[in-house]
DODRENBA-66536 format. One record per residue (C-alpha): residue number from 0; chain; y, z, x. Coordinates in pm, 1 decimal, padded with zeros to 6 digits. Layout:
PT   k c        Y        Z        X
PT NUM A        Y        Z        X
...
REM end
This chain:
PT   k c        Y        Z        X
PT   0 A  10912.3  06803.0  07966.5
PT   1 A  10573.6  06890.3  08126.7
PT   2 A  10563.4  07222.6  08308.9
PT   3 A  10476.0  07166.8  08676.8
PT   4 A  10187.5  07362.3  08824.8
PT   5 A  10223.6  07582.1  09130.7
PT   6 A  09971.4  07542.7  09411.4
PT   7 A  09802.7  07857.8  09276.1
PT   8 A  09724.3  07672.5  08952.1
PT   9 A  09978.1  07868.1  08748.7
PT  10 A  10279.2  07707.4  08586.7
PT  11 A  10579.9  07698.4  08818.6
PT  12 A  10899.8  07858.3  08692.3
PT  13 A  11098.6  07828.3  09013.3
PT  14 A  11385.8  07666.8  08824.1
PT  15 A  11462.2  07978.2  08617.6
PT  16 A  11517.2  08208.2  08915.1
PT  17 A  11814.7  08016.7  09056.0
PT  18 A  12059.9  08097.6  08776.6
PT  19 A  12339.7  08349.6  08835.7
PT  20 A  12228.2  08562.3  08538.6
PT  21 A  11896.0  08623.1  08358.4
PT  22 A  11960.9  08443.4  08030.3
PT  23 A  11750.1  08136.7  08112.3
PT  24 A  11475.4  08360.2  08252.3
PT  25 A  11444.4  08570.8  07937.8
PT  26 A  11466.9  08269.3  07707.2
PT  27 A  11173.1  08104.4  07884.3
PT  28 A  10966.2  08419.4  07913.1
PT  29 A  11030.2  08508.0  07549.3
PT  30 A  10901.8  08165.0  07445.8
PT  31 A  10573.5  08249.4  07621.0
PT  32 A  10547.3  08605.1  07480.7
PT  33 A  10569.8  08750.4  07831.9
PT  34 A  10468.6  09114.4  07795.6
PT  35 A  10311.5  09252.8  08112.2
PT  36 A  10617.4  09465.3  08208.7
PT  37 A  10604.8  09660.8  07882.7
PT  38 A  10225.8  09699.7  07907.1
PT  39 A  10270.4  09819.7  08264.4
PT  40 A  10546.5  10065.4  08174.9
PT  41 A  10330.7  10366.3  08075.9
PT  42 A  10113.3  10322.6  08384.7
PT  43 A  10412.8  10308.3  08614.8
PT  44 A  10563.0  10610.3  08440.3
PT  45 A  10238.7  10800.6  08495.5
PT  46 A  10224.1  10703.5  08863.2
PT  47 A  10583.3  10820.0  08909.1
PT  48 A  10507.7  11153.0  08740.2
PT  49 A  10197.8  11205.5  08952.2
PT  50 A  10377.0  11113.5  09272.5
PT  51 A  10666.7  11344.0  09191.8
PT  52 A  10426.2  11632.9  09134.3
PT  53 A  10205.8  11555.9  09434.1
PT  54 A  10473.2  11495.5  09695.0
PT  55 A  10736.0  11726.2  09541.8
PT  56 A  10993.1  11445.5  09554.3
PT  57 A  11253.6  11485.3  09281.7
PT  58 A  11365.8  11121.1  09275.3
PT  59 A  11093.1  10885.9  09401.5
PT  60 A  11173.4  10536.6  09524.1
PT  61 A  10988.6  10252.6  09349.0
PT  62 A  10961.7  09918.8  09527.4
PT  63 A  10900.0  09626.6  09290.6
PT  64 A  10759.8  09322.1  09470.2
PT  65 A  10847.8  08995.6  09301.6
PT  66 A  11106.9  09172.2  09090.1
PT  67 A  11310.4  08861.4  08992.7
PT  68 A  11602.5  08981.4  08774.7
PT  69 A  11481.1  09342.2  08783.0
PT  70 A  11274.3  09318.4  08465.2
PT  71 A  11041.3  09610.7  08545.5
PT  72 A  11337.0  09829.6  08637.3
PT  73 A  11513.1  09725.9  08316.3
PT  74 A  11210.9  09804.7  08099.1
PT  75 A  11182.9  10148.0  08259.8
PT  76 A  11554.0  10231.5  08288.0
PT  77 A  11632.4  10118.9  07932.5
PT  78 A  11302.2  10236.3  07779.1
PT  79 A  11271.4  09896.8  07616.9
PT  80 A  11057.9  09583.1  07581.2
PT  81 A  11079.8  09226.6  07702.6
PT  82 A  11158.1  09089.3  07352.2
PT  83 A  11443.1  09339.4  07318.1
PT  84 A  11577.5  09237.8  07658.5
PT  85 A  11556.9  08872.3  07555.4
PT  86 A  11762.3  08954.0  07247.2
PT  87 A  12001.1  09163.2  07456.3
PT  88 A  12083.1  08866.9  07680.7
PT  89 A  12062.7  08600.2  07409.3
PT  90 A  12321.2  08781.3  07196.6
PT  91 A  12566.5  08814.9  07484.5
PT  92 A  12888.3  08625.3  07421.2
PT  93 A  13031.1  08680.0  07766.6
PT  94 A  13022.4  08549.8  08121.6
PT  95 A  12817.8  08684.9  08412.7
PT  96 A  13074.0  08954.3  08489.2
PT  97 A  13058.7  09069.3  08128.1
PT  98 A  12679.0  09083.6  08138.4
PT  99 A  12695.6  09294.0  08453.0
PT 100 A  12941.8  09535.5  08292.2
PT 101 A  12716.8  09570.2  07986.3
PT 102 A  12409.5  09636.0  08197.3
PT 103 A  12582.1  09883.3  08427.2
PT 104 A  12707.9  10076.0  08124.7
PT 105 A  12357.1  10085.1  07983.3
PT 106 A  12211.6  10204.3  08313.4
PT 107 A  12477.6  10475.8  08336.9
PT 108 A  12396.7  10588.7  07981.5
PT 109 A  12058.8  10703.3  08111.7
PT 110 A  11861.3  10626.0  07795.9
PT 111 A  11532.7  10563.3  07977.4
PT 112 A  11377.0  10662.8  08306.3
PT 113 A  11617.5  10851.8  08530.5
PT 114 A  11583.4  11025.8  08868.2
PT 115 A  11413.9  10719.9  09015.6
PT 116 A  11552.1  10484.2  09278.5
PT 117 A  11451.5  10119.6  09239.2
PT 118 A  11430.1  09872.0  09525.8
PT 119 A  11347.3  09510.2  09449.3
PT 120 A  11196.8  09249.2  09679.2
PT 121 A  11196.1  08877.7  09601.6
PT 122 A  11257.6  08537.3  09755.4
PT 123 A  11504.2  08442.8  09478.8
PT 124 A  11849.2  08544.4  09598.3
PT 125 A  12039.7  08480.0  09271.4
PT 126 A  11797.1  08693.9  09074.0
PT 127 A  11819.5  08977.4  09326.8
PT 128 A  12198.2  08959.3  09335.5
PT 129 A  12226.2  08992.3  08960.2
PT 130 A  11982.8  09284.0  08936.7
PT 131 A  12161.3  09466.0  09218.5
PT 132 A  12513.8  09408.8  09086.4
PT 133 A  12405.8  09511.0  08736.1
PT 134 A  12271.3  09843.1  08866.9
PT 135 A  11911.6  09770.7  08770.5
PT 136 A  11814.0  09783.1  09137.8
PT 137 A  11964.0  10031.8  09381.8
PT 138 A  11877.2  09817.1  09684.4
PT 139 A  11722.0  09476.5  09742.6
PT 140 A  11514.2  09306.1  10008.4
PT 141 A  11550.3  08928.5  10016.6
PT 142 A  11245.1  08832.9  10218.3
PT 143 A  10927.9  08627.6  10238.9
PT 144 A  10685.7  08855.1  10419.5
PT 145 A  10408.7  08596.5  10396.4
PT 146 A  10585.4  08399.4  10667.7
PT 147 A  10701.6  08674.9  10899.2
PT 148 A  10775.7  09037.1  10972.6
PT 149 A  11068.2  09212.6  10803.7
PT 150 A  11390.1  09253.6  10995.6
PT 151 A  11482.9  09599.2  11114.8
PT 152 A  11715.0  09647.3  10818.8
PT 153 A  11452.7  09525.3  10573.5
PT 154 A  11187.8  09747.3  10729.2
PT 155 A  11412.7  10050.6  10693.6
PT 156 A  11454.2  09981.0  10320.6
PT 157 A  11082.9  09913.7  10269.2
PT 158 A  11005.1  10239.0  10449.9
PT 159 A  11180.8  10437.2  10175.4
PT 160 A  10922.7  10329.7  09914.8
PT 161 A  10713.8  10603.3  09757.7
PT 162 A  10546.2  10379.7  09500.8
PT 163 A  10498.3  10001.4  09532.0
PT 164 A  10445.2  09809.8  09207.5
PT 165 A  10406.2  09450.0  09092.7
PT 166 A  10329.1  09268.2  08770.1
PT 167 A  10262.7  08913.7  08883.8
PT 168 A  10337.8  08854.5  09249.6
PT 169 A  09978.9  08873.1  09379.6
PT 170 A  09863.0  08518.9  09425.8
PT 171 A  10200.7  08421.5  09562.5
PT 172 A  10178.7  08709.8  09807.6
PT 173 A  09865.2  08821.7  09988.1
PT 174 A  09744.5  09105.0  10206.0
PT 175 A  09998.1  08989.0  10468.6
PT 176 A  10291.2  09101.2  10256.5
PT 177 A  10131.6  09419.0  10127.8
PT 178 A  10020.4  09526.6  10476.3
PT 179 A  10374.1  09476.2  10607.0
PT 180 A  10511.7  09681.7  10320.2
PT 181 A  10248.5  09953.3  10361.6
PT 182 A  10321.1  09994.6  10733.7
PT 183 A  10700.8  09980.6  10713.4
PT 184 A  10711.4  10357.1  10765.0
PT 185 A  10540.7  10460.2  11090.1
PT 186 A  10388.9  10784.9  10958.2
PT 187 A  10318.0  10754.8  10587.6
PT 188 A  10189.8  10513.5  10327.1
PT 189 A  10332.5  10454.8  09978.5
PT 190 A  10118.9  10462.0  09664.6
PT 191 A  10058.7  10124.0  09499.7
PT 192 A  09998.4  09991.1  09147.9
PT 193 A  09947.1  09617.0  09107.9
PT 194 A  09878.9  09415.1  08795.0
PT 195 A  09686.0  09112.6  08919.6
PT 196 A  09590.1  08803.9  08722.3
PT 197 A  09212.9  08772.5  08696.0
PT 198 A  09225.9  08429.6  08858.9
PT 199 A  09318.7  08597.7  09188.5
PT 200 A  09075.7  08797.1  09402.5
PT 201 A  09216.7  09138.2  09496.1
PT 202 A  08926.5  09214.2  09733.8
PT 203 A  09099.3  09085.3  10051.7
PT 204 A  09401.7  09299.8  09974.2
PT 205 A  09185.5  09604.7  09898.5
PT 206 A  09001.4  09552.4  10228.5
PT 207 A  09325.6  09528.4  10424.7
PT 208 A  09461.0  09839.3  10254.5
PT 209 A  09134.0  10023.4  10324.5
PT 210 A  09180.1  09948.0  10694.6
PT 211 A  09521.9  10110.6  10664.0
PT 212 A  09380.4  10427.8  10509.8
PT 213 A  09387.1  10347.8  10136.6
PT 214 A  09136.2  10395.5  09858.7
PT 215 A  09166.6  10138.1  09577.5
PT 216 A  09033.8  10170.3  09223.8
PT 217 A  09043.0  09922.3  08938.4
PT 218 A  09168.8  10083.3  08618.8
PT 219 A  08987.2  10016.5  08290.9
PT 220 A  09117.0  09748.1  08058.9
PT 221 A  09256.7  09396.2  08054.7
PT 222 A  09627.9  09331.3  08013.2
PT 223 A  09796.3  09025.5  07863.6
PT 224 A  10059.9  08875.3  08087.8
PT 225 A  10184.3  08578.6  07881.4
PT 226 A  10067.0  08276.9  07688.0
PT 227 A  09973.5  07968.5  07884.3
PT 228 A  10269.7  07738.8  07937.4
PT 229 A  10062.8  07424.0  07882.5
PT 230 A  09713.9  07294.3  07820.2
PT 231 A  09703.9  07180.3  08182.3
PT 232 A  09775.1  07532.3  08305.7
PT 233 A  09506.5  07680.8  08082.5
PT 234 A  09250.9  07419.5  08193.2
PT 235 A  09326.3  07485.6  08560.2
PT 236 A  09305.3  07863.3  08521.1
PT 237 A  08984.4  07845.0  08317.1
PT 238 A  08832.9  07624.4  08586.0
PT 239 A  08934.1  07868.1  08859.9
PT 240 A  08785.3  08162.1  08669.4
PT 241 A  08465.8  07969.2  08598.3
PT 242 A  08421.6  07878.3  08965.0
PT 243 A  08462.7  08248.8  09048.5
PT 244 A  08198.9  08344.8  08790.3
PT 245 A  08443.2  08529.7  08563.9
PT 246 A  08374.2  08531.3  08189.5
PT 247 A  08681.7  08421.8  07991.9
PT 248 A  08535.8  08471.9  07644.2
PT 249 A  08796.2  08623.4  07413.3
PT 250 A  09044.0  08643.6  07699.1
PT 251 A  09187.0  08342.6  07881.7
PT 252 A  09006.4  08102.0  07649.7
PT 253 A  09212.6  08250.0  07364.1
PT 254 A  09534.8  08121.3  07519.2
PT 255 A  09657.7  08412.5  07730.7
PT 256 A  09671.2  08494.8  08099.3
PT 257 A  09511.0  08834.9  08160.8
PT 258 A  09557.4  09081.3  08445.1
PT 259 A  09367.1  09374.2  08593.3
PT 260 A  09533.0  09688.6  08725.6
PT 261 A  09454.3  09808.6  09078.0
PT 262 A  09567.7  10150.6  09196.3
PT 263 A  09576.5  10214.8  09570.5
PT 264 A  09651.5  10551.4  09722.3
PT 265 A  09647.8  10662.7  10084.9
PT 266 A  09383.8  10907.6  10194.1
PT 267 A  09523.9  11255.4  10269.5
PT 268 A  09605.5  11197.6  10635.9
PT 269 A  09830.7  10908.0  10535.3
PT 270 A  09995.5  11088.0  10243.4
PT 271 A  10372.2  11129.4  10228.7
PT 272 A  10518.7  11381.5  10469.0
PT 273 A  10618.5  11666.4  10237.6
PT 274 A  10881.1  11803.2  10472.8
PT 275 A  11048.2  11467.3  10534.4
PT 276 A  10938.5  11223.9  10263.3
PT 277 A  11168.7  10945.8  10380.3
REM end
């Protein structure tokens, strides 16, 4: 069956986020060699270490925008990879409740990153529910901040974020969402680390963040997200990159979507309040 294209030009996988557990998600992503969460892992770990040292916060809160089934939290909490997670769920001979028990036990074993609180934000309620019940996410925000402001309860959760991360939501979300996240707390700004597909221009987001007191830098390197889901998707993405004057030689023309990493930190006057970080 042909893979439909999203209005962004990327393949649409909306159908895999409506399942009550992540098995269909990991099966599909494994087929496409999805790997950006594991490539992002050391960078997120470094940001967490630096934030902890800078703000003297023992257990920072990480907000993952577009978290789906909590894949970034799982990769960090379990110190694992996407292929291993795919195997973990594929081998499960149990129902949703059994999967949740297995995941909660693994989280409680503390084999990976500990002393971090994870909050996930997404528009897919089933994916959020699973990640929360399984203990991958400590709290969740079910919201579309492109279309409106967060509720008071949502704003309070967003305001706890010390570090905001994403590995594929930019393009679906814009500076509207990130500005609303950045200003959730009235007195401080969270750090940010976003992996952004090269087909999307981060400049409008960087400009909006600059107006809010941020300095943004692009990290060196290019990072594979996944293989193209179809020839049509690759053709559309290559066309978009060409129109934007971006050279795809050895990158997207080789069959992979590639991302850049943007790191945004608030200037000192907007840094976390050391006495009352939350």
